[in-house]
N, C-alpha and C positions, 0 to 999 in steps of 0.2 A: 084760156082760161084766165079770168080777171084775178089780179094779184089782191089779196086782202089780208095783208100781213098783220098778226099781232104776236106780241112777245111772247106769249105762252103757247101758240100753236104752230109756230114757224121754226124750221131748221135751216141751216146753211150746210151743203154738203160740199165739202172740198175733195176733189177726186185727183189722186196720183201726182200730188206736187211734191215728188220726191227727186232726190238728186240723180237718180239714173235716167229719169224721164225729162229733167228740165235743164241740167248743166250742159255746157258745150262739150264736155268729155263724157257725158252719161252714156251708159252702154245701150241705152233704149231711148236715146233723145228724140223728142219731138221738137221739130225745127221752130214751132211757133211759142213753145213753152216759155222760154226765158224772158221774152218781152212782157209776158202778162204778170210776172211775179208781184211787181208793185200794185196791181189792181186786185189780185187776189188778197194781198195783205190788207188793202182797204176796205175790200168787201167783207173780210172776216172782222175788221175793227168796227165797221158800221154793224154788222150783224151783233156783235156783243154789245154794242151801245144800245141797240133795241131790244135787247133780251132774248134773242134766238138761241136756241141750242145749236152748237158748233159741232159737226160730225165730220171726223177725218177718215177718209176711205184711201186705204194704201194696199198695195201689193207687198207681200213678203213670201218669198219662195223657199221650198227646200232644197239644200245643196244639190241633191240628186236629180231635182227637177221632177219628183213623183207627183207633184200637185199642178203642174204646169200643163197647159192646153197641149195637145199632140203636136200640133204644128210647131210649137216652140220648143219642143224638149231637146232638139239637136244643139240648142244654145247651152245646154247643161251637159254635154259630153265632157269626158275627161280632157284636161288640157285646155279647155275653153274658159274665158272670163264668164262667170255666171252672174247675170243681172239680177238685181233686186232681192238679193239673198236676205233672209231674216237675220237682223243683227248687223248687217254691213253698212257702210257709210252710204252706199247707193241707195239703200232704202230708207234713209232719213229724209225728214222733210227739209226742204230747202231752207237757206238762212231767212229769218224773218217770220217764219211760221212757226208757232209753238202751240202744242197742245197743252191745256190748262186745266185746271181741276174743274169738274162739272162738264168737261167736253166728253165726246163718244168716240172712241176709235173703232173702225170697222176693217179688218183684214179680209181681203177678197183674193181670189185665185182666178177668176174669170173677169170678163169685162163689166157686168153689171154688178153694181154694189148690193144688189138684193139677191143675187144668186148663192144660194148655198150659205147665207149668212143670216145673222139674227136682226139684220137692220130694221125690216118692216116691223117685228113685234116690238122692238125697242122704241120706235117712233110712235106705234099705236098706244103703247104703255105711257108715253109722255104726253099723249094728246096732241101729236103732231099731224095736221092735215095739210101743211103747206110746205113746199120745198124750193130753196133756191140753190143752184147748182153752180159751181165754178171748179176750174181745172182743166186737166187733159186727159185723154185728147178727144176731140169733138165726135169723130166718127165711130169711136169704139167706145170707150168707158163712159163718156158723157151721155152719147146717144142711148146705149143700151140701158143705163140707170133711168135716164129720163122716160123712155119708152115703157119700162117696167113700171116707174111710178105712176104713169098715166094709166096703165093697165090695172094698177092696184088701187085706182080711184083716189088718189091725192087731189083734193079740192083745187089747189092751186100749184102749178109747177113753173118755175122761172128759171131760164139760163141767162146769166149775164154775159153779154155777147162778147165784151172786150175783157173778160175775166176767164175766158175758155179759150182753147186754142187747138190747132190741128198741125199736120205737117206743111200745108201750104194754106194761103188765105182762101183759095177757090174751094178746096175741101172744106174747110170751116164754114163757110157761107152756105155750100149746098146742104150741110147737115142742119145748119140753124133753119134753112128754109124748110126743110123736112119736119123739124120739131115744131116749128111755128104752125105747120099745117095740121098738127094734131091738138091744137090749142095751148101750146106753150108759150108763154111770154118770153120775149127776148130783148130786154132793155140794154142800153149801155150802163157802165157803172154810174156814170152821172145822172142818167134818167131814173135809176133804181134808188140812188142815194136821195133823190128829191121825191120819191113816191111816198104817198100817205101811209101811214101806219098807226097802229093804236097799240099800247101796252095795257093788257087787261090783268 
């Protein structure tokens, strides 16, 4: 998909950049997450400069695990530390990432940011037809969100390759390859920052 960004039709979607996924002691740590934090911060700053809508996609779960996928519910059994609980330190965004006035926050309980959320209707209502995706992790929440965005006919979908990450570089690369094969752009942060855009 050719990237044709403009300030009023593009959103940057920041996925799961939360302490439990990113920090070394995070209960759901993605090994590649911490190194991309500076690039995610820069991507959000650039998106704000361009006038893009900033969408924060996070997980926040019930203490009893009632809204968690079946394969993860054992993590919420009595006596176990419970990951990404609503209101917990682990569910907070990592330092350097801040939700500001005018941003939009989406709470999801599955991999895709579009599944059982209002994200698509909010983006449609805002006239958004192009998405830039950053965050973790590539084979799960990034990939599912991107494939849904393509299925929903967003005109342009971009994944910033060094502002997204997985548990290993090989897993990350394989999933970027798959997304490129369905027409998704995958520039580096430097390439994306140099890309042409217009503010309408």
